[in-house]
KEKEKE-631116 format. One record per residue: residue in one letter; x, z, y of N, C-alpha, C in turn; residue number from 1. Coordinates in nm, 4 decimals. Example, Ala and Ser with C-alpha at 12.3 -4.5 7.8 and 13.67 -1.06 7.14 Angstrom:
- rest,n.px,n.pz,n.py,ca.px,ca.pz,ca.py,c.px,c.pz,c.py,nr
- A,1.3190,0.7800,-0.5690,1.2300,0.7800,-0.4500,1.3200,0.7800,-0.3300,1 .
- S,1.2850,0.7080,-0.2250,1.3670,0.7140,-0.1060,1.2900,0.7870,0.0030,2 .
//
This chain:
- rest,n.px,n.pz,n.py,ca.px,ca.pz,ca.py,c.px,c.pz,c.py,nr
- M,16.1576,11.8683,10.5851,16.0512,11.8852,10.6844,16.0994,11.9686,10.8022,1 .
- S,16.1732,12.0748,10.7699,16.2247,12.1619,10.8751,16.3296,12.0897,10.9601,2 .
- E,16.4092,12.0024,10.8916,16.5105,11.9255,10.9647,16.4456,11.8280,11.0615,3 .
- R,16.3387,11.7678,11.0168,16.2647,11.6737,11.1020,16.2036,11.7460,11.2204,4 .
- S,16.1525,11.8648,11.1924,16.0927,11.9457,11.2996,16.1995,11.9862,11.4014,5 .
- S,16.3192,12.0163,11.3508,16.4292,12.0551,11.4395,16.4702,11.9388,11.5293,6 .
- V,16.4712,11.8206,11.4722,16.5058,11.7016,11.5511,16.4029,11.6769,11.6584,7 .
- Q,16.2761,11.6923,11.6228,16.1672,11.6716,11.7181,16.1749,11.7752,11.8305,8 .
- T,16.2076,11.8987,11.7903,16.2186,12.0050,11.8914,16.3325,11.9772,11.9889,9 .
- T,16.4459,11.9340,11.9324,16.5617,11.9015,12.0169,16.5294,11.7878,12.1134,10 .
- A,16.4586,11.6868,12.0612,16.4201,11.5725,12.1463,16.3254,11.6172,12.2566,11 .
- A,16.2331,11.7067,12.2194,16.1371,11.7568,12.3184,16.2078,11.8355,12.4272,12 .
- I,16.3065,11.9163,12.3852,16.3820,11.9967,12.4823,16.4607,11.9066,12.5760,13 .
- R,16.5253,11.8036,12.5172,16.6016,11.7102,12.5999,16.5115,11.6382,12.6997,14 .
- A,16.3939,11.5958,12.6519,16.2990,11.5282,12.7411,16.2534,11.6222,12.8525,15 .
- S,16.2309,11.7478,12.8154,16.1885,11.8467,12.9137,16.2976,11.8717,13.0172,16 .
- L,16.4236,11.8812,12.9682,16.5355,11.9007,13.0601,16.5520,11.7822,13.1541,17 .
- T,16.5365,11.6621,13.0982,16.5476,11.5417,13.1811,16.4452,11.5437,13.2931,18 .
- K,16.3215,11.5809,13.2591,16.2157,11.5875,13.3600,16.2462,11.6963,13.4631,19 .
- R,16.2967,11.8110,13.4145,16.3262,11.9212,13.5066,16.4390,11.8838,13.6021,20 .
- Y,16.5435,11.8194,13.5473,16.6537,11.7754,13.6328,16.6066,11.6718,13.7354,21 .
- A,16.5171,11.5854,13.6919,16.4626,11.4845,13.7839,16.3834,11.5527,13.8952,22 .
- R,16.3039,11.6550,13.8587,16.2272,11.7292,13.9595,16.3207,11.8010,14.0556,23 .
- E,16.4290,11.8585,14.0011,16.5241,11.9277,14.0879,16.5911,11.8315,14.1848,24 .
- R,16.6275,11.7129,14.1339,16.6886,11.6137,14.2231,16.5914,11.5703,14.3315,25 .
- R,16.4641,11.5487,14.2944,16.3633,11.5123,14.3943,16.3464,11.6240,14.4971,26 .
- F,16.3445,11.7464,14.4494,16.3295,11.8607,14.5395,16.4464,11.8687,14.6373,27 .
- Q,16.5685,11.8444,14.5852,16.6860,11.8441,14.6723,16.6761,11.7352,14.7785,28 .
- W,16.6300,11.6178,14.7395,16.6150,11.5084,14.8355,16.5057,11.5388,14.9369,29 .
- Y,16.3970,11.6013,14.8908,16.2919,11.6423,14.9847,16.3501,11.7387,15.0887,30 .
- G,16.4333,11.8315,15.0415,16.4956,11.9268,15.1331,16.5868,11.8584,15.2329,31 .
- R,16.6680,11.7625,15.1840,16.7568,11.6897,15.2740,16.6781,11.6109,15.3781,32 .
- I,16.5714,11.5460,15.3320,16.4879,11.4666,15.4242,16.4229,11.5573,15.5283,33 .
- A,16.3761,11.6757,15.4836,16.3127,11.7696,15.5766,16.4122,11.8173,15.6823,34 .
- V,16.5347,11.8482,15.6388,16.6382,11.8908,15.7340,16.6721,11.7773,15.8300,35 .
- F,16.6820,11.6562,15.7788,16.7124,11.5404,15.8632,16.6031,11.5187,15.9679,36 .
- I,16.4778,11.5290,15.9242,16.3659,11.5138,16.0179,16.3696,11.6246,16.1228,37 .
- G,16.4037,11.7471,16.0788,16.4150,11.8582,16.1733,16.5200,11.8330,16.2788,38 .
- F,16.6350,11.7774,16.2359,16.7414,11.7440,16.3317,16.6955,11.6363,16.4296,39 .
- I,16.6172,11.5411,16.3810,16.5669,11.4354,16.4695,16.4771,11.4956,16.5775,40 .
- F,16.3829,11.5825,16.5357,16.2935,11.6457,16.6328,16.3714,11.7337,16.7301,41 .
- L,16.4739,11.8044,16.6795,16.5555,11.8879,16.7665,16.6301,11.8021,16.8684,42 .
- F,16.6830,11.6890,16.8237,16.7545,11.5983,16.9137,16.6611,11.5443,17.0218,43 .
- V,16.5407,11.5025,16.9805,16.4430,11.4510,17.0771,16.4062,11.5598,17.1778,44 .
- L,16.3890,11.6831,17.1295,16.3545,11.7939,17.2185,16.4659,11.8206,17.3184,45 .
- L,16.5901,11.8207,17.2714,16.7033,11.8454,17.3608,16.7169,11.7348,17.4646,46 .
- V,16.6993,11.6094,17.4224,16.7064,11.4976,17.5170,16.5973,11.5110,17.6232,47 .
- D,16.4774,11.5498,17.5805,16.3664,11.5661,17.6743,16.3952,11.6778,17.7742,48 .
- I,16.4491,11.7899,17.7248,16.4805,11.9027,17.8124,16.5883,11.8643,17.9131,49 .
- V,16.6936,11.7987,17.8652,16.8041,11.7605,17.9537,16.7592,11.6583,18.0571,50 .
- S,16.6805,11.5580,18.0129,16.6371,11.4536,18.1057,16.5461,11.5089,18.2146,51 .
- K,16.4629,11.6063,18.1784,16.3722,11.6645,18.2783,16.4394,11.7724,18.3618,52 .
- G,16.5405,11.8363,18.3057,16.6055,11.9449,18.3775,16.7247,11.9038,18.4604,53 .
- T,16.7804,11.7858,18.4338,16.8995,11.7408,18.5053,16.8832,11.7403,18.6572,54 .
- P,16.7684,11.6934,18.7127,16.7551,11.6937,18.8590,16.7714,11.8311,18.9225,55 .
- A,16.7452,11.9379,18.8470,16.7595,12.0720,18.9031,16.9053,12.1063,18.9297,56 .
- F,16.9978,12.0338,18.8659,17.1396,12.0628,18.8826,17.2028,11.9804,18.9949,57 .
- T,17.1211,11.9079,19.0699,17.1720,11.8324,19.1846,17.0895,11.8643,19.3087,58 .
- Q,17.1532,11.8533,19.4235,17.0869,11.8693,19.5522,17.1178,11.7480,19.6374,59 .
- N,17.0225,11.7121,19.7204,17.0438,11.5985,19.8093,17.0742,11.6462,19.9504,60 .
- Y,17.1628,11.5730,20.0161,17.2029,11.6056,20.1527,17.1805,11.4835,20.2417,61 .
- I,17.1553,11.5114,20.3686,17.1340,11.4064,20.4683,17.2356,11.4250,20.5800,62 .
- N,17.3007,11.3157,20.6183,17.3997,11.3196,20.7238,17.3300,11.3036,20.8585,63 .
- V,17.3414,11.4056,20.9424,17.2733,11.4075,21.0716,17.3768,11.4171,21.1832,64 .
- D,17.3547,11.3392,21.2898,17.4417,11.3480,21.4071,17.3981,11.4687,21.4899,65 .
- I,17.4615,11.5802,21.4668,17.4230,11.7039,21.5343,17.4945,11.7160,21.6687,66 .
- H,17.4139,11.7289,21.7735,17.4690,11.7547,21.9066,17.4526,11.9036,21.9346,67 .
- F,17.5641,11.9730,21.9383,17.5607,12.1183,21.9601,17.5432,12.1472,22.1090,68 .
- D,17.4260,12.1145,22.1579,17.3936,12.1293,22.2997,17.3771,12.2781,22.3330,69 .
- P,17.4581,12.3310,22.4239,17.4464,12.4738,22.4588,17.3065,12.5115,22.5068,70 .
- E,17.2423,12.4193,22.5782,17.1073,12.4489,22.6284,17.0087,12.4606,22.5132,71 .
- Q,17.0179,12.3665,22.4166,16.9303,12.3736,22.3004,16.9600,12.4987,22.2172,72 .
- L,17.0850,12.5332,22.2101,17.1237,12.6526,22.1345,17.0818,12.7810,22.2054,73 .
- G,17.0556,12.7699,22.3344,17.0194,12.8894,22.4114,17.1410,12.9709,22.4502,74 .
- L,17.2530,12.9015,22.4706,17.3771,12.9707,22.5027,17.4172,12.9446,22.6474,75 .
- G,17.4666,13.0474,22.7142,17.5192,13.0323,22.8484,17.6685,13.0091,22.8431,76 .
- E,17.7345,13.0285,22.9553,17.8795,13.0134,22.9595,17.9468,13.1330,22.8927,77 .
- D,18.0565,13.1054,22.8254,18.1353,13.2083,22.7568,18.0469,13.2972,22.6676,78 .
- P,17.9800,13.2363,22.5700,17.8942,13.3170,22.4820,17.9777,13.4104,22.3938,79 .
- T,17.9219,13.5240,22.3651,17.9874,13.6202,22.2768,17.9637,13.5790,22.1310,80 .
- P,18.0397,13.6340,22.0366,18.0151,13.6053,21.8946,17.8720,13.6374,21.8532,81 .
- D,17.8149,13.7427,21.9085,17.6755,13.7772,21.8760,17.5798,13.6716,21.9295,82 .
- D,17.6092,13.6193,22.0493,17.5257,13.5130,22.1063,17.5298,13.3893,22.0164,83 .
- I,17.6479,13.3542,21.9712,17.6636,13.2360,21.8858,17.5907,13.2564,21.7535,84 .
- Y,17.6024,13.3758,21.6997,17.5368,13.4039,21.5712,17.3842,13.3938,21.5834,85 .
- G,17.3317,13.4348,21.6947,17.1866,13.4361,21.7113,17.1302,13.3146,21.7820,86 .
- A,17.2102,13.2090,21.7999,17.1644,13.0883,21.8694,17.0553,13.0166,21.7904,87 .
- D,16.9852,12.9269,21.8614,16.8713,12.8555,21.8018,16.9199,12.7261,21.7362,88 .
- Y,16.9660,12.7363,21.6131,17.0193,12.6197,21.5433,16.9080,12.5279,21.4921,89 .
- A,16.7914,12.5814,21.4696,16.6779,12.4980,21.4288,16.6429,12.3989,21.5385,90 .
- A,16.6495,12.4448,21.6641,16.6194,12.3567,21.7775,16.7194,12.2425,21.7862,91 .
- V,16.8455,12.2706,21.7549,16.9493,12.1674,21.7582,16.9233,12.0619,21.6508,92 .
- I,16.8841,12.1065,21.5326,16.8543,12.0121,21.4246,16.7376,11.9228,21.4636,93 .
- K,16.6328,11.9822,21.5194,16.5134,11.9057,21.5568,16.5455,11.8046,21.6665,94 .
- S,16.6193,11.8464,21.7671,16.6517,11.7541,21.8773,16.7425,11.6410,21.8276,95 .
- S,16.8312,11.6719,21.7343,16.9206,11.5688,21.6799,16.8432,11.4681,21.5966,96 .
- L,16.7454,11.5155,21.5191,16.6605,11.4244,21.4416,16.5786,11.3346,21.5330,97 .
- R,16.5281,11.3914,21.6411,16.4505,11.3100,21.7364,16.5388,11.2030,21.7991,98 .
- A,16.6644,11.2365,21.8254,16.7572,11.1383,21.8833,16.7871,11.0263,21.7841,99 .
- M,16.7888,11.0578,21.6539,16.8154,10.9568,21.5516,16.6944,10.8681,21.5268,100 .
- F,16.5749,10.9213,21.5517,16.4511,10.8449,21.5336,16.3692,10.8520,21.6635,101 .
- P,16.4151,10.7817,21.7664,16.3499,10.7913,21.8982,16.2074,10.7373,21.9009,102 .
- D,16.1695,10.6566,21.8024,16.0337,10.6015,21.8010,15.9295,10.7036,21.7566,103 .
- V,15.9742,10.8144,21.7012,15.8806,10.9179,21.6565,15.8328,10.9939,21.7795,104 .
- S,15.7043,10.9861,21.8056,15.6531,11.0447,21.9298,15.5429,11.1482,21.9101,105 .
- S,15.4545,11.1256,21.8131,15.3427,11.2189,21.7978,15.3900,11.3515,21.7392,106 .
- R,15.3159,11.4547,21.7679,15.3530,11.5887,21.7203,15.3498,11.5950,21.5679,107 .
- A,15.2491,11.5314,21.5088,15.2367,11.5342,21.3627,15.3555,11.4645,21.2965,108 .
- D,15.3955,11.3492,21.3529,15.5084,11.2755,21.2957,15.6395,11.3521,21.3146,109 .
- K,15.6520,11.4198,21.4270,15.7728,11.4994,21.4493,15.7834,11.6109,21.3453,110 .
- N,15.6714,11.6743,21.3162,15.6724,11.7807,21.2150,15.7131,11.7255,21.0775,111 .
- L,15.6676,11.6030,21.0478,15.7071,11.5396,20.9217,15.8558,11.5054,20.9235,112 .
- L,15.9061,11.4644,21.0389,16.0473,11.4320,21.0524,16.1331,11.5567,21.0304,113 .
- Y,16.0928,11.6668,21.0924,16.1692,11.7910,21.0764,16.1706,11.8370,20.9303,114 .
- R,16.0686,11.7991,20.8561,16.0550,11.8450,20.7178,16.1466,11.7686,20.6213,115 .
- L,16.2242,11.6752,20.6736,16.3232,11.6089,20.5890,16.4403,11.7022,20.5581,116 .
- I,16.4619,11.7995,20.6461,16.5780,11.8883,20.6347,16.5330,12.0263,20.5869,117 .
- S,16.6127,12.0854,20.5005,16.5815,12.2180,20.4460,16.5818,12.3238,20.5560,118 .
- V,16.4976,12.4249,20.5384,16.4933,12.5351,20.6355,16.6237,12.6147,20.6343,119 .
- S,16.7004,12.6005,20.5260,16.8271,12.6745,20.5171,16.9393,12.6066,20.5945,120 .
- A,16.9142,12.4839,20.6440,17.0201,12.4081,20.7108,17.0673,12.4777,20.8390,121 .
- E,16.9765,12.5454,20.9066,17.0151,12.6112,21.0315,17.1199,12.7203,21.0058,122 .
- Y,17.1131,12.7834,20.8883,17.2112,12.8870,20.8565,17.3480,12.8245,20.8283,123 .
- S,17.3459,12.7047,20.7701,17.4725,12.6335,20.7479,17.5383,12.5987,20.8817,124 .
- L,17.4547,12.5520,20.9762,17.5071,12.5213,21.1099,17.5598,12.6470,21.1775,125 .
- R,17.4851,12.7549,21.1650,17.5281,12.8819,21.2258,17.6657,12.9219,21.1745,126 .
- D,17.6853,12.9139,21.0447,17.8142,12.9521,20.9870,17.9261,12.8606,21.0365,127 .
- M,17.8937,12.7311,21.0540,17.9933,12.6360,21.1036,18.0388,12.6733,21.2434,128 .
- V,17.9416,12.7021,21.3307,17.9747,12.7297,21.4706,18.0392,12.8667,21.4851,129 .
- V,17.9955,12.9628,21.4066,18.0588,13.0952,21.4099,18.2060,13.0830,21.3718,130 .
- E,18.2333,12.9982,21.2722,18.3712,12.9783,21.2274,18.4518,12.8954,21.3273,131 .
- N,18.3831,12.8019,21.3955,18.4528,12.7142,21.4897,18.3694,12.6978,21.6173,132 .
- P,18.3769,12.7932,21.7102,18.2974,12.7866,21.8343,18.3259,12.6650,21.9207,133 .
- K,18.4384,12.5974,21.8950,18.4716,12.4793,21.9745,18.3736,12.3641,21.9504,134 .
- L,18.2898,12.3758,21.8472,18.1896,12.2726,21.8208,18.0834,12.2686,21.9295,135 .
- I,18.0658,12.3804,22.0005,17.9630,12.3876,22.1050,17.9932,12.2840,22.2127,136 .
- G,17.8915,12.2012,22.2413,17.9062,12.0970,22.3413,17.9515,11.9637,22.2845,137 .
- T,17.9787,11.9599,22.1558,18.0232,11.8357,22.0924,17.9141,11.7800,22.0011,138 .
- T,17.9394,11.6600,21.9492,17.8508,11.5976,21.8507,17.9321,11.5730,21.7248,139 .
- A,17.8736,11.6081,21.6103,17.9455,11.5927,21.4838,17.8514,11.5408,21.3766,140 .
- H,17.9088,11.4668,21.2826,17.8314,11.4216,21.1667,17.8306,11.5358,21.0651,141 .
- V,17.7141,11.5882,21.0387,17.7032,11.7056,20.9515,17.6104,11.6747,20.8349,142 .
- W,17.6576,11.7082,20.7144,17.5725,11.6931,20.5963,17.4859,11.8174,20.5830,143 .
- L,17.3551,11.7965,20.5975,17.2605,11.9071,20.5864,17.1767,11.8910,20.4605,144 .
- R,17.1446,12.0036,20.3993,17.0664,11.9979,20.2765,16.9266,11.9430,20.3047,145 .
- A,16.8858,11.8452,20.2239,16.7522,11.7880,20.2397,16.6467,11.8867,20.1930,146 .
- H,16.5304,11.8762,20.2526,16.4184,11.9581,20.2075,16.3875,11.9229,20.0619,147 .
- A,16.3371,12.0191,19.9859,16.3084,11.9968,19.8442,16.2145,11.8790,19.8232,148 .
- E,16.1165,11.8620,19.9137,16.0218,11.7511,19.8993,16.0911,11.6176,19.9221,149 .
- A,16.1759,11.6114,20.0245,16.2527,11.4887,20.0500,16.3492,11.4634,19.9348,150 .
- G,16.4084,11.5710,19.8827,16.4995,11.5581,19.7703,16.4320,11.5030,19.6463,151 .
- S,16.3060,11.5411,19.6260,16.2337,11.4908,19.5086,16.2174,11.3400,19.5153,152 .
- Y,16.1976,11.2864,19.6364,16.1884,11.1401,19.6500,16.3243,11.0758,19.6260,153 .
- L,16.4283,11.1340,19.6827,16.5623,11.0774,19.6674,16.6083,11.0819,19.5215,154 .
- K,16.5547,11.1758,19.4441,16.5874,11.1849,19.3016,16.4989,11.0947,19.2164,155 .
- G,16.4019,11.0260,19.2806,16.3128,10.9378,19.2061,16.2027,11.0104,19.1328,156 .
- Q,16.1648,11.1294,19.1817,16.0626,11.2091,19.1145,15.9253,11.1972,19.1794,157 .
- L,15.9111,11.1081,19.2755,15.7846,11.0972,19.3476,15.6788,11.0351,19.2592,158 .
- S,15.5638,11.0998,19.2504,15.4547,11.0466,19.1686,15.3897,10.9278,19.2376,159 .
- D,15.3397,10.8369,19.1584,15.2792,10.7141,19.2110,15.1319,10.7401,19.2437,160 .
- T,15.1112,10.8142,19.3513,14.9755,10.8469,19.3951,14.9577,10.8061,19.5409,161 .
- A,14.8347,10.8165,19.5873,14.8049,10.7795,19.7259,14.8769,10.8728,19.8224,162 .
- D,14.9007,10.8230,19.9432,14.9731,10.8987,20.0454,14.9086,11.0348,20.0699,163 .
- A,14.7769,11.0393,20.0713,14.7063,11.1641,20.1010,14.7282,11.2692,19.9933,164 .
- N,14.7615,11.2252,19.8728,14.7780,11.3186,19.7612,14.9243,11.3552,19.7354,165 .
- R,15.0146,11.3061,19.8218,15.1565,11.3338,19.8058,15.2069,11.4234,19.9174,166 .
- K,15.3020,11.5121,19.8842,15.3644,11.5945,19.9875,15.4606,11.5118,20.0715,167 .
- V,15.5241,11.4116,20.0089,15.6131,11.3215,20.0824,15.5317,11.2003,20.1262,168 .
- K,15.5141,11.1864,20.2549,15.4276,11.0820,20.3089,15.5022,10.9491,20.3217,169 .
- D,15.4237,10.8434,20.3379,15.4822,10.7093,20.3472,15.5816,10.6979,20.4613,170 .
- I,15.5500,10.7599,20.5735,15.6390,10.7505,20.6893,15.7712,10.8221,20.6609,171 .
- Q,15.7654,10.9320,20.5858,15.8884,11.0013,20.5474,15.9707,10.9171,20.4503,172 .
- I,15.9011,10.8471,20.3610,15.9703,10.7582,20.2674,16.0452,10.6495,20.3436,173 .
- A,15.9807,10.5956,20.4494,16.0453,10.4920,20.5308,16.1710,10.5476,20.5976,174 .
- W,16.1637,10.6695,20.6494,16.2812,10.7312,20.7122,16.3924,10.7539,20.6099,175 .
- L,16.3539,10.8053,20.4934,16.4534,10.8328,20.3897,16.5188,10.7037,20.3396,176 .
- D,16.4390,10.5986,20.3270,16.4948,10.4694,20.2854,16.5944,10.4188,20.3890,177 .
- K,16.5620,10.4375,20.5153,16.6522,10.3948,20.6232,16.7826,10.4748,20.6182,178 .
- L,16.7690,10.6060,20.5989,16.8884,10.6906,20.5912,16.9744,10.6542,20.4707,179 .
- R,16.9080,10.6254,20.3589,16.9819,10.5897,20.2377,17.0535,10.4557,20.2561,180 .
- A,16.9859,10.3614,20.3208,17.0473,10.2306,20.3450,17.1693,10.2428,20.4362,181 .
- E,17.1687,10.3407,20.5245,17.2802,10.3628,20.6170,17.3901,10.4496,20.5552,182 .
- G,17.3710,10.4898,20.4288,17.4705,10.5741,20.3628,17.4665,10.7179,20.4089,183 .
- R,17.3508,10.7597,20.4584,17.3372,10.8950,20.5115,17.2736,10.9930,20.4127,184 .
- T,17.2584,10.9546,20.2886,17.2078,11.0464,20.1871,17.3125,11.0596,20.0764,185 .
- E,17.3156,11.1763,20.0161,17.4166,11.2032,19.9144,17.3643,11.3071,19.8163,186 .
- S,17.3982,11.2896,19.6900,17.3600,11.3846,19.5861,17.4828,11.4641,19.5453,187 .
- R,17.4661,11.5969,19.5388,17.5772,11.6837,19.5027,17.5345,11.7823,19.3945,188 .
- F,17.6344,11.8388,19.3278,17.6066,11.9404,19.2272,17.5426,12.0623,19.2937,189 .
- N,17.4390,12.1145,19.2320,17.3625,12.2249,19.2896,17.4277,12.3590,19.2552,190 .
- S,17.5334,12.3926,19.3265,17.6017,12.5195,19.3020,17.5137,12.6380,19.3418,191 .
- T,17.4223,12.6163,19.4376,17.3327,12.7236,19.4814,17.2474,12.7743,19.3657,192 .
- F,17.2155,12.6849,19.2728,17.1329,12.7203,19.1576,17.1965,12.8339,19.0770,193 .
- F,17.3318,12.8389,19.0789,17.4031,12.9381,18.9994,17.4576,13.0536,19.0832,194 .
- L,17.4875,13.0269,19.2116,17.5569,13.1260,19.2927,17.4674,13.2062,19.3851,195 .
- A,17.3525,13.1506,19.4228,17.2662,13.2189,19.5201,17.1607,13.3029,19.4496,196 .
- G,17.1120,13.4036,19.5216,17.0065,13.4881,19.4676,16.8700,13.4276,19.4925,197 .
- D,16.7668,13.5033,19.4587,16.6305,13.4564,19.4794,16.6016,13.4400,19.6281,198 .
- S,16.5136,13.3471,19.6593,16.4791,13.3211,19.7987,16.3282,13.3346,19.8181,199 .
- R,16.2896,13.3701,19.9405,16.1479,13.3754,19.9737,16.0897,13.2372,20.0005,200 .
- E,16.1798,13.1408,20.0204,16.1354,13.0027,20.0443,16.1163,12.9321,19.9111,201 .
- P,15.9989,12.8725,19.8865,15.9727,12.8050,19.7580,16.0723,12.6943,19.7254,202 .
- E,16.1224,12.6233,19.8295,16.2154,12.5148,19.8023,16.3486,12.5649,19.7511,203 .
//
C-alpha cells in the first residue's frame, strides 16, 4: 500500500513539475512577446520623431539677382568701412526682388514679396560687402535664406487650408513655384540650428 502511495506521489510530483515548467515557458514567451512589442512601439516612435523633426535640420535658400546699387545702399563716393557696415541692405534686397517680379505693383503684394526672404538676409549681404567692397555697383547672384514661412512651403509643410487661413498666400506660392522651376531654390543643412544662439526673431 505504501509502495503504491509512493508511486502515486511521484506521478503527482512529475505532473506538477510538468505543469510548472509549462507555465514557466509560457511566462518566458509572454516576456519575449512583450519586449518585442515594446521594440515595435519604440521603433514607430523614433520614426515619427525623425520624420517630423527632419525639416528642422534643413534650410531653404532663394537665389536673388542682387544689384548693389550705391544709391539704394545709401552710400556716397569713397564710402568708409563704417559707411559700408551701416548701409541699407534691406532696401537692396527689396529693390532686387521688385526687379525680378516687375508685375508686382500694389503695396500689399510687395510686402508679401519681401516676405519670401528672411530678415537675416540683409546681415549676410552686409558681411559679403564688408569683406568685398568691390561688389558695390555690381549685380551678383546671391543665395539668400528664405523666410521661415516660405521655407515651410518649399519643404512641403503647407497645410491644405484656405488662403485666408494660411500665412503663405497663393500669390507667394506662385512666386515660389516660379523660382523653383527656374532652379532658384535650394535646400541646405541647417548649421544655424547648431551654431547660432537664440534670436528675437521667431523664424
